[in-house]
Residue, then its C-alpha position, 0 to 999 in steps of 0.5 A: x392896315x395891311x400896308x402899314x405892317x408890311x412897311x413896318x416890317x420892311x423898316x425893321x428889316x433894313x435896320x436889321x440889315x444896316x446893323x449886321x453890315x456895320x458889324x463887319x467892320x473892325x473900328x467904330x467911328x463917331x459916324x457908325x455910333x450915331x448911325x447905330x443910334x439912329x437905327x435903334x431909334x427907328x426901331x423903337x419908333x416902329x414897334x410904337x407905331x405898331x403898338x398904336x396901330x394895334x390899339x386903334x384897331x382894337x378900339x375900332x372893333x369895340x366900337x363896332x360892337 
């Protein structure tokens, strides 16, 4: 599961970098708005995946007891 955490962190980091870089522009067009929405959706999905992974790990630990 350690690789999953690294992958999720990389995805979230890239999303944050994209948001920071897109903030440098003065005017925002429809493509920029759509890109931000995609970034937000990816961030939220990553968070949900991490939560699901944590729950799976917790359940596996409980089964071993």
